[in-house]
C-alpha positions as CSV (number, residue, x, y, z in Angstrom):
1,M,36.3,-55.3,0.8
2,T,36.2,-51.7,1.7
3,S,34.6,-49.5,-0.7
4,A,35.8,-45.9,-1.8
5,A,32.8,-44.4,0.1
6,Q,33.9,-46.2,3.5
7,K,37.6,-45.1,2.9
8,L,36.4,-41.4,2.3
9,V,34.2,-41.5,5.3
10,A,37.0,-43.1,7.5
11,H,39.3,-40.3,6.2
12,L,36.7,-37.4,7.0
13,D,36.1,-39.0,10.6
14,A,40.0,-38.9,11.1
15,H,40.2,-35.4,10.5
16,F,36.7,-34.3,12.0
17,S,38.2,-32.4,14.8
18,D,40.4,-30.2,12.5
19,F,37.5,-29.6,10.2
20,L,35.2,-28.7,13.1
21,S,37.9,-26.4,14.6
22,Y,38.4,-24.6,11.5
23,W,34.9,-24.1,10.5
24,Q,34.0,-22.8,13.9
25,S,36.8,-20.3,13.8
26,H,35.9,-18.9,10.2
27,M,32.1,-18.9,10.2
28,Y,30.0,-15.7,10.6
29,I,27.7,-15.8,13.6
30,A,26.5,-12.8,15.6
31,D,27.1,-12.6,19.5
32,N,23.6,-12.0,20.0
33,D,22.2,-14.9,18.0
34,K,19.8,-16.6,20.5
35,Y,20.6,-20.0,18.7
36,I,24.3,-19.6,18.9
37,D,24.6,-22.8,20.9
38,H,22.8,-24.7,18.2
39,V,25.2,-23.7,15.5
40,M,27.9,-26.4,16.2
41,H,25.3,-29.1,16.7
42,N,23.6,-28.2,13.4
43,G,27.2,-28.5,11.8
44,I,27.7,-31.8,13.3
45,A,24.2,-32.9,12.1
46,M,25.0,-31.9,8.6
47,F,28.4,-33.7,8.5
48,Q,26.5,-36.8,9.7
49,L,24.1,-36.3,6.8
50,V,26.8,-36.2,4.4
51,K,28.5,-39.5,5.7
52,D,25.1,-41.2,5.7
53,T,24.6,-40.4,2.1
54,L,28.0,-41.4,1.0
55,L,27.7,-44.9,3.0
56,H,24.3,-45.8,1.6
57,S,24.4,-44.3,-1.8
58,A,20.8,-43.5,-1.5
59,S,18.5,-40.4,-1.2
60,N,18.6,-38.9,2.2
61,R,16.0,-36.4,1.2
62,E,13.7,-36.7,4.2
63,N,16.4,-36.2,6.7
64,I,17.9,-33.2,4.8
65,E,14.6,-31.5,4.3
66,Q,14.1,-31.9,8.4
67,L,17.4,-30.5,9.3
68,A,16.9,-27.6,6.7
69,Y,13.5,-26.7,8.1
70,K,14.7,-26.7,11.7
71,I,17.7,-24.4,10.9
72,A,15.6,-22.3,8.8
73,K,13.0,-21.7,11.5
74,E,15.8,-20.8,13.8
75,R,17.4,-18.3,11.3
76,A,13.9,-16.8,10.8
77,E,13.6,-16.4,14.5
78,T,16.7,-14.6,15.1
79,N,15.9,-12.0,12.3
80,M,19.5,-12.6,11.0
81,S,20.6,-12.3,7.6
82,I,20.1,-15.4,5.5
83,G,23.5,-14.5,3.7
84,E,25.5,-15.6,7.0
85,F,23.7,-18.9,6.9
86,V,24.5,-19.4,3.3
87,Y,28.1,-18.6,3.7
88,N,28.6,-20.9,6.8
89,T,27.0,-23.7,4.9
90,N,29.1,-23.4,1.8
91,L,32.3,-22.9,4.1
92,G,31.5,-26.4,5.5
93,R,30.9,-27.7,2.0
94,R,34.4,-26.2,0.9
95,L,36.1,-28.0,3.9
96,V,34.5,-31.4,3.4
97,I,35.6,-31.4,-0.3
98,K,39.1,-30.0,0.7
99,Y,39.8,-33.0,3.2
100,A,38.3,-35.5,0.7
101,L,40.7,-34.4,-2.0
102,Q,43.4,-34.9,0.6
103,S,42.6,-38.6,1.0
104,T,44.4,-41.4,-0.8
105,L,41.6,-42.1,-3.1
106,S,42.2,-41.8,-7.0
107,I,40.5,-38.8,-8.7
108,E,38.2,-41.4,-10.7
109,E,37.0,-42.7,-7.2
110,L,36.6,-39.3,-5.6
111,L,34.6,-37.6,-8.6
112,P,31.2,-39.3,-8.2
113,L,31.6,-38.9,-4.3
114,I,32.2,-35.4,-4.4
115,D,29.3,-34.9,-6.7
116,E,27.1,-36.7,-4.1
117,I,28.6,-34.3,-1.5
118,N,27.7,-31.3,-3.6
119,C,24.1,-32.8,-4.2
120,V,23.5,-33.2,-0.3
121,F,24.7,-29.4,0.2
122,D,22.5,-28.2,-2.8
123,Q,19.4,-29.8,-1.5
124,F,20.0,-28.7,2.0
125,L,20.5,-25.0,1.0
126,F,17.5,-25.3,-1.3
127,Y,15.2,-26.4,1.4
128,A,16.6,-24.2,4.0
129,V,16.3,-21.0,1.9
130,T,12.8,-21.8,0.5
131,K,11.5,-22.4,4.2
132,Y,13.3,-19.3,5.4
133,S,11.7,-17.3,2.7
134,E,8.3,-18.6,3.4
135,L,8.6,-17.9,7.2
136,K,9.5,-14.3,6.4
137,E,6.9,-13.8,3.8
138,A,4.2,-15.1,6.6
139,E,5.8,-12.8,9.2
140,L,5.5,-9.7,6.6
141,R,1.7,-10.8,5.9
142,E,1.1,-10.9,9.5
143,K,2.7,-7.5,10.2
144,N,0.8,-5.9,7.4
145,L,-2.4,-7.3,8.5
146,F,-1.9,-5.7,12.0
147,I,-1.0,-2.5,10.3
148,T,-4.2,-2.6,8.3
149,Q,-6.3,-3.4,11.2
150,S,-4.7,-0.7,13.2
151,H,-5.3,1.8,10.3
152,K,-9.0,0.7,10.3
153,D,-9.3,1.0,14.0
154,R,-8.0,4.5,13.8
155,L,-10.4,5.3,11.1
156,T,-13.2,4.0,13.3
157,L,-12.2,6.2,16.2
158,L,-11.8,9.2,13.9
159,G,-15.4,8.7,12.7
160,Q,-16.7,8.4,16.5
161,M,-14.9,11.4,17.4
162,S,-15.7,13.6,14.3
163,S,-19.3,12.7,14.2
164,S,-19.6,13.7,17.8
165,F,-18.0,17.1,18.1
166,V,-18.3,18.2,14.3
167,H,-22.0,17.7,14.7
168,E,-21.8,20.1,17.6
169,F,-20.3,22.7,15.4
170,R,-23.0,22.4,13.0
171,N,-26.1,23.0,15.1
172,P,-24.7,26.8,15.9
173,L,-23.6,27.2,12.3
174,T,-27.1,26.4,11.0
175,A,-28.7,28.9,13.3
176,I,-26.0,31.5,12.2
177,I,-26.7,30.8,8.5
178,G,-30.5,31.4,9.3
179,F,-29.8,34.8,11.1
180,I,-27.7,35.9,8.2
181,Q,-30.6,35.2,5.7
182,L,-32.8,37.4,7.9
183,L,-30.5,40.1,8.0
184,K,-30.2,40.1,4.3
185,F,-34.0,40.1,4.3
186,E,-34.4,42.9,6.5
187,H,-31.4,44.9,5.7
188,P,-30.7,44.1,1.9
189,G,-28.3,46.9,1.6
190,L,-26.1,45.8,4.5
191,P,-22.6,45.4,3.3
192,Y,-20.6,42.1,3.4
193,L,-23.4,39.9,4.2
194,D,-22.9,38.1,0.9
195,I,-19.4,37.4,1.9
196,I,-20.2,36.1,5.3
197,D,-22.8,34.0,3.8
198,H,-20.5,32.5,1.1
199,E,-17.7,31.7,3.9
200,L,-20.4,30.0,6.2
201,Q,-21.6,28.0,3.3
202,Q,-18.0,27.0,2.6
203,L,-17.6,25.9,6.3
204,K,-20.8,24.1,6.3
205,F,-19.3,22.2,3.3
206,R,-16.2,21.2,5.1
207,I,-18.2,20.1,8.1
208,S,-20.3,17.7,5.7
209,Q,-17.0,16.3,4.5
210,F,-16.1,15.3,8.0
211,L,-19.6,13.8,8.9
212,H,-19.4,11.8,5.5
213,A,-16.0,10.4,6.5
214,S,-17.2,9.5,10.1
215,R,-20.2,7.5,9.1
216,K,-20.7,4.5,6.7
217,E,-23.7,6.2,5.0
218,I,-25.4,9.4,5.5
219,V,-28.7,10.0,3.5
220,E,-30.1,13.5,4.5
221,S,-32.6,13.5,1.7
222,E,-34.4,11.2,-0.8
223,K,-33.0,10.4,-4.2
224,E,-34.4,12.6,-6.9
225,I,-34.1,13.2,-10.6
226,F,-32.3,16.5,-11.5
227,S,-30.5,18.3,-14.4
228,L,-26.7,17.7,-14.4
229,L,-26.2,21.0,-16.2
230,Q,-28.5,22.9,-13.7
231,L,-26.4,21.4,-10.7
232,F,-23.2,22.7,-12.0
233,E,-24.6,25.9,-12.6
234,E,-25.5,26.2,-9.1
235,I,-22.0,25.0,-8.2
236,I,-20.3,27.6,-10.3
237,E,-22.4,30.2,-8.8
238,F,-21.5,29.1,-5.3
239,L,-17.8,29.0,-6.2
240,Y,-17.9,32.3,-8.1
241,A,-15.7,34.3,-5.6
242,S,-13.0,31.5,-5.8
243,I,-13.1,31.2,-9.5
244,V,-12.8,35.2,-9.6
245,D,-10.0,35.1,-7.0
246,G,-8.2,32.7,-9.0
247,D,-8.7,34.2,-12.4
248,V,-9.9,30.9,-13.8
249,K,-11.8,30.3,-16.9
250,I,-14.3,27.6,-16.7
251,S,-15.8,26.0,-19.8
252,V,-19.0,23.9,-19.4
253,S,-20.0,21.3,-22.2
254,I,-23.0,19.4,-20.8
255,D,-26.1,18.3,-22.7
256,P,-29.1,19.9,-21.0
257,S,-31.2,16.6,-21.5
258,I,-29.0,14.7,-19.2
259,H,-30.8,14.0,-15.9
260,I,-29.6,11.9,-13.0
261,F,-31.5,9.9,-10.3
262,A,-29.3,10.2,-7.4
263,Y,-28.7,12.0,-4.0
264,K,-28.2,15.5,-5.2
265,D,-26.6,17.0,-2.2
266,Q,-23.8,14.2,-2.0
267,L,-23.1,14.7,-5.8
268,R,-22.8,18.5,-5.3
269,Q,-20.2,17.7,-2.6
270,V,-18.3,15.6,-4.9
271,F,-18.2,18.3,-7.7
272,I,-17.5,21.1,-5.4
273,N,-14.5,19.3,-4.0
274,I,-13.0,18.4,-7.3
275,L,-13.4,21.9,-8.6
276,L,-12.1,23.4,-5.4
277,N,-9.0,21.3,-5.9
278,S,-8.8,22.1,-9.5
279,I,-8.9,25.9,-8.7
280,E,-6.1,25.4,-6.3
281,A,-4.0,23.5,-8.7
282,V,-4.4,26.0,-11.6
283,K,-3.4,29.0,-9.2
284,E,0.0,27.5,-9.1
285,K,0.6,28.1,-12.8
286,A,0.7,31.2,-15.0
287,K,-2.2,32.2,-17.1
288,P,-4.4,30.9,-18.9
289,R,-5.9,29.0,-16.1
290,C,-8.6,26.5,-17.4
291,I,-11.1,24.0,-16.1
292,Y,-13.2,22.2,-18.5
293,I,-16.4,20.3,-17.6
294,D,-17.8,17.9,-20.0
295,A,-20.5,15.5,-19.7
296,C,-22.1,12.9,-22.1
297,R,-24.7,10.0,-21.8
298,Q,-23.9,6.6,-23.3
299,D,-26.0,3.7,-22.8
300,K,-27.2,3.6,-19.3
301,S,-24.4,5.6,-17.7
302,V,-23.4,9.2,-17.6
303,Y,-19.7,10.2,-18.1
304,I,-18.5,13.3,-16.5
305,K,-15.0,14.7,-16.8
306,I,-13.4,17.6,-15.1
307,T,-10.2,18.7,-16.4
308,N,-7.5,21.4,-15.5
309,N,-4.5,22.6,-16.9
310,G,-2.5,22.9,-13.8
311,P,0.7,21.1,-12.7
312,P,0.6,17.4,-13.2
313,I,0.2,15.0,-10.5
314,P,3.3,12.6,-10.1
315,E,2.5,9.1,-11.5
316,E,3.2,7.4,-8.2
317,L,0.8,9.6,-6.5
318,V,-2.1,9.2,-8.9
319,Q,-2.8,5.9,-7.6
320,T,-2.8,7.0,-4.0
321,I,-4.8,10.4,-3.9
322,F,-8.2,8.7,-3.1
323,E,-6.8,6.9,0.0
324,P,-7.9,8.4,3.3
325,F,-5.5,11.1,5.0
326,F,-3.3,11.3,1.7
327,T,-2.6,14.9,0.8
328,T,-0.2,16.9,-0.9
329,K,-1.3,20.1,0.7
330,K,0.3,21.8,3.7
331,L,-3.1,22.1,5.4
332,G,-4.9,19.5,3.8
333,T,-6.9,16.8,5.6
334,G,-6.5,14.0,3.1
335,I,-10.3,13.0,3.3
336,G,-11.7,15.2,0.4
337,L,-11.1,12.9,-2.5
338,Y,-11.6,9.7,-0.5
339,I,-15.2,11.0,0.2
340,C,-15.8,11.8,-3.3
341,K,-14.7,8.1,-4.1
342,K,-16.8,6.7,-1.4
343,I,-20.1,8.8,-2.6
344,I,-19.5,7.7,-6.2
345,E,-19.2,4.1,-5.4
346,D,-22.2,4.2,-3.2
347,H,-24.2,5.4,-6.0
348,G,-22.9,2.5,-8.2
349,G,-20.5,4.6,-10.3
350,Q,-16.5,4.9,-10.5
351,I,-14.1,7.7,-10.3
352,T,-10.5,7.7,-11.7
353,C,-7.9,10.3,-12.1
354,T,-5.2,10.6,-15.1
355,S,-2.4,13.3,-15.3
356,N,0.1,14.5,-17.7
357,E,2.2,17.8,-18.3
358,Q,-0.8,19.3,-20.2
359,M,-3.8,18.0,-18.3
360,T,-5.1,16.5,-15.1
361,S,-8.6,14.8,-15.4
362,F,-11.1,13.5,-12.9
363,S,-13.4,10.9,-14.9
364,I,-16.6,9.9,-13.4
365,R,-19.3,7.3,-14.4
366,L,-22.8,7.2,-12.9
367,P,-25.8,5.3,-13.8
368,T,-28.5,7.5,-15.2
């Protein structure tokens, strides 16, 4: 005796050419799809899976999964939208059910069979879309890895270039600074020498920034114990011209007993960089322009905070300001804060930034 499933399969086979013709003319497929010749074959294979499932009334999961993975791989390789594939699959589902409803089977016989048909298509779409997503995520990870490696290669090349030609700048600069000191000693009344000396020291500082960026580690002197307050006093004196020019008020609150064992020149570079950035920031607002320097000791760490009342840094940028080559300045290099972070971390410390409408703060933790 012929079962309902056999009758339905026979009915679908009888109308298969009509089904296939309609599906082919109404599906979405790009003309440049390199697997365009496979689409019809895949549709026929899916139709066969539906018939096999109906006839055997058993799970055809392995074959469904195998076909789904094959098609997902083809869709991923074509770099086409997964939406087209889902639409074409559901178009096939609708047509199969449409022709099933036109059979002579009663509704009671059809309902469980249609449920099986839907189950086949649901499983197929689940496996195909899941596999497609996995393949695309793997492709994205590979691209990101390539971009990251290219970025590292660029940093390496920059380091090699800068450590070569910037070092060549440093030699004559050191000689010029030396002769300026001699002139100041022999002709103390000669005008403009202090200004020239200050600008040369600023240039020397910028060159040191590039040298720190171009090498993994630069240790020009031994670690030493020094007063944190005294270091900031020296820095403020060094930046005096910039502070006066910006009409900035600097407030210092540092316990004189705080001493740090570190590379003094490197930390000087960090604090100068942050203070210069802070001075530039507060110059963008009306007076009062204030910078606050606070430090305290807690357990075996020193906590330093440099705060300014300049414009806020947008929240989405706060997380990226320590990345190399990131800058919001028109003429910025984007390496200053990157070097600050590197130096602090090389000392076993940590640097973070917070910003709101009232204040922007750079917080530094260093081991004593």
